[in-house]
C-alpha positions as CSV (number, residue, x, y, z in Angstrom):
1,M,-0.1,-0.1,0.0
2,A,1.2,3.5,-0.8
3,D,2.2,5.4,2.3
4,D,0.7,8.7,1.5
5,V,-3.0,7.4,1.0
6,S,-2.8,4.6,3.9
7,T,-4.2,4.8,7.4
8,R,-4.9,2.3,10.3
9,S,-8.4,0.8,10.6
10,A,-9.8,0.1,14.4
11,S,-8.3,-3.4,13.8
12,G,-4.9,-2.0,13.3
13,T,-4.5,-3.3,9.8
14,T,-3.4,-0.7,7.0
15,T,-6.4,0.7,5.0
16,G,-6.0,3.1,1.9
17,L,-6.0,3.0,-1.8
18,A,-4.2,0.1,-3.5
19,P,-1.1,1.1,-5.7
20,R,-1.7,1.6,-9.5
21,R,-0.7,-1.5,-11.5
22,T,0.0,-0.7,-15.1
23,T,2.0,-4.0,-15.9
24,G,2.1,-7.6,-14.7
25,F,-1.0,-8.9,-13.1
26,H,-3.5,-7.0,-11.5
27,H,-5.4,-9.8,-10.1
28,V,-6.4,-13.5,-11.5
29,A,-10.2,-14.5,-10.6
30,Y,-11.2,-17.9,-9.8
31,A,-14.8,-19.0,-8.3
32,C,-15.3,-20.2,-4.8
33,R,-18.1,-22.1,-3.1
34,D,-17.7,-20.3,0.3
35,G,-16.1,-17.0,0.7
36,E,-15.2,-17.4,4.7
37,E,-13.8,-21.1,4.0
38,T,-11.6,-19.3,1.0
39,R,-10.6,-16.5,3.1
40,S,-9.5,-18.5,6.2
41,F,-7.0,-20.6,3.6
42,Y,-5.7,-17.6,1.8
43,E,-5.4,-14.9,4.6
44,D,-5.0,-17.2,7.8
45,L,-2.8,-20.3,6.3
46,L,-1.2,-18.6,3.2
47,G,-1.0,-15.0,5.0
48,M,-2.3,-13.3,2.0
49,P,-4.4,-10.6,3.6
50,L,-8.0,-9.9,2.3
51,V,-7.9,-6.2,1.2
52,H,-11.2,-5.6,-0.7
53,T,-14.6,-7.0,-0.9
54,E,-17.5,-6.1,-3.5
55,V,-21.1,-7.4,-3.3
56,K,-23.5,-6.7,-5.9
57,R,-27.1,-7.7,-5.7
58,Q,-29.7,-8.0,-8.6
59,G,-33.1,-9.0,-7.1
60,D,-32.8,-12.4,-5.6
61,S,-29.2,-13.1,-7.0
62,W,-25.8,-11.8,-5.8
63,F,-22.1,-12.3,-6.2
64,R,-19.3,-11.6,-3.6
65,H,-16.1,-10.4,-5.0
66,L,-13.0,-11.0,-2.7
67,F,-9.4,-9.9,-3.3
68,F,-6.2,-11.4,-1.4
69,D,-2.9,-9.5,-1.8
70,T,-0.1,-11.7,-3.0
71,G,2.5,-9.8,-1.3
72,D,3.3,-7.6,-4.2
73,G,0.0,-5.5,-4.7
74,S,-1.3,-7.7,-6.9
75,C,-4.5,-10.1,-6.1
76,I,-5.8,-13.2,-6.4
77,A,-9.6,-12.7,-6.1
78,F,-12.7,-15.0,-5.7
79,F,-16.0,-14.6,-7.2
80,E,-18.6,-16.5,-4.7
81,V,-21.5,-16.5,-6.9
82,H,-25.4,-17.2,-6.3
83,G,-28.0,-17.0,-9.2
84,V,-26.1,-15.1,-11.6
85,G,-25.9,-17.5,-14.5
86,E,-23.9,-20.1,-13.5
87,R,-25.3,-24.0,-13.8
88,P,-26.6,-26.2,-10.9
89,D,-23.9,-28.5,-11.1
90,W,-20.8,-25.8,-11.6
91,R,-17.4,-27.1,-10.4
92,S,-14.9,-24.6,-8.6
93,E,-11.9,-27.2,-9.4
94,I,-10.4,-25.3,-12.5
95,S,-8.5,-28.5,-13.6
96,V,-10.7,-31.7,-12.6
97,G,-14.0,-29.4,-13.2
98,A,-12.4,-28.9,-17.0
99,G,-11.9,-32.6,-17.3
100,L,-8.0,-32.4,-16.6
101,P,-5.7,-33.9,-13.6
102,V,-5.8,-31.6,-10.6
103,W,-2.1,-30.4,-11.4
104,V,-2.6,-28.8,-14.6
105,N,-4.3,-25.7,-14.3
106,H,-3.0,-23.7,-10.8
107,V,-1.5,-20.9,-9.4
108,A,1.9,-20.4,-8.4
109,F,3.2,-17.6,-5.9
110,G,6.7,-16.9,-5.4
111,A,8.1,-17.7,-2.1
112,D,11.4,-18.1,-0.2
113,E,12.3,-20.5,2.6
114,A,11.1,-18.5,5.7
115,R,7.9,-18.1,3.9
116,V,7.2,-21.6,3.0
117,A,8.4,-22.7,6.5
118,E,5.6,-20.1,7.7
119,V,2.8,-21.5,5.6
120,R,4.0,-25.1,6.2
121,A,3.6,-24.5,10.2
122,R,0.2,-22.8,9.9
123,M,-1.0,-25.7,7.5
124,D,0.5,-28.4,9.5
125,A,-1.5,-26.9,12.8
126,A,-4.6,-26.5,10.9
127,G,-4.2,-30.3,9.6
128,V,-4.0,-29.4,5.8
129,A,-1.5,-31.9,4.6
130,P,0.7,-30.8,1.6
131,L,-0.4,-32.5,-2.2
132,M,3.5,-33.1,-2.8
133,E,6.7,-31.2,-2.8
134,L,8.9,-31.3,-6.0
135,D,12.4,-30.2,-6.8
136,H,11.9,-29.0,-10.3
137,G,15.9,-28.2,-10.6
138,W,15.4,-24.4,-11.0
139,C,13.0,-24.2,-8.2
140,V,11.6,-26.2,-5.4
141,S,7.6,-26.3,-5.3
142,L,5.4,-26.9,-2.3
143,Y,1.7,-27.8,-3.3
144,Y,-1.5,-27.4,-1.5
145,V,-5.1,-27.7,-2.6
146,D,-7.3,-24.8,-1.2
147,P,-11.2,-25.3,-0.3
148,N,-12.2,-25.0,-3.6
149,G,-10.2,-27.9,-5.1
150,I,-7.6,-25.3,-6.9
151,M,-3.9,-26.4,-6.7
152,V,-1.9,-23.7,-5.0
153,E,2.0,-23.8,-5.5
154,L,4.7,-22.0,-3.4
155,C,7.5,-21.6,-5.9
156,R,10.9,-21.2,-4.4
157,D,13.5,-20.2,-7.3
158,T,16.9,-22.0,-6.9
159,E,18.6,-20.7,-9.9
160,G,15.6,-20.0,-11.8
161,F,15.0,-21.4,-15.3
162,A,17.3,-20.3,-18.1
163,V,15.6,-17.5,-20.5
164,D,16.1,-18.9,-23.9
165,P,13.4,-17.9,-26.3
166,D,14.9,-19.6,-29.2
167,E,15.2,-23.1,-27.5
168,A,11.8,-22.4,-25.9
169,R,10.4,-22.1,-29.5
170,A,12.5,-25.0,-30.7
171,R,10.5,-27.2,-27.9
172,L,7.2,-26.4,-29.5
173,T,7.7,-29.0,-31.7
174,S,9.7,-31.4,-29.7
175,T,8.5,-34.3,-27.3
176,D,12.1,-34.8,-25.9
177,D,11.9,-35.4,-22.1
178,T,13.7,-32.2,-20.6
179,D,12.0,-32.1,-17.2
180,A,14.6,-33.4,-14.4
181,T,11.9,-33.3,-11.7
182,R,12.1,-35.2,-8.6
183,E,10.0,-36.0,-5.4
184,I,10.7,-34.5,-2.1
185,I,7.3,-35.3,-0.7
186,P,5.6,-37.7,-2.9
187,F,2.0,-37.2,-4.0
188,D,-0.4,-37.5,-0.9
189,P,-4.1,-38.1,-1.8
190,A,-4.5,-36.4,1.7
191,G,-3.6,-33.4,0.4
192,L,-6.6,-33.3,-2.1
193,R,-8.7,-32.5,1.1
194,G,-11.6,-34.5,-0.5
195,H,-11.5,-33.2,-3.8
196,P,-10.6,-35.4,-7.0
197,A,-7.2,-35.7,-8.7
198,L,-8.7,-37.0,-11.8
199,P,-11.9,-35.7,-13.9
């Protein structure tokens, strides 16, 4: 938050206008079934404060739009929807609901070892098991599944990946295996939190 427009609320949290963003992600939005359950996961466990909520009502229909600061002013957002055009059998799982394995569509947040340790301790205390932890070579990733069946990754860059646009383009037509990922914590079905791994 910009200091010149921030104040402290009665609860002691910083309030004010969010910084204006002109590049990168402003926010990415997904659907959620339960706003409070989603808030608890992202704010209490991942440490991303809920910074803005909007509610729109039209007759008996309404939605709630929640924004969580990911740490750099960009946000992950969620829509809790009630009668705004969604199908009765809609799915919040962005991968499995689209007919894909749980790990395909996911959101990855940058982290360092201290942040990962803090999140892991809060998750452990809340009884939330990790889905898996993988060493990709260029990063180490710890994965959880949120209350909506969305896989969330805490990504700790090691050396980072090589930026090579020519090689990246060449691999668009290749099926040669270039992935050196190894398991630190193998895939654990307990980490799915009751959500399916496959469609």
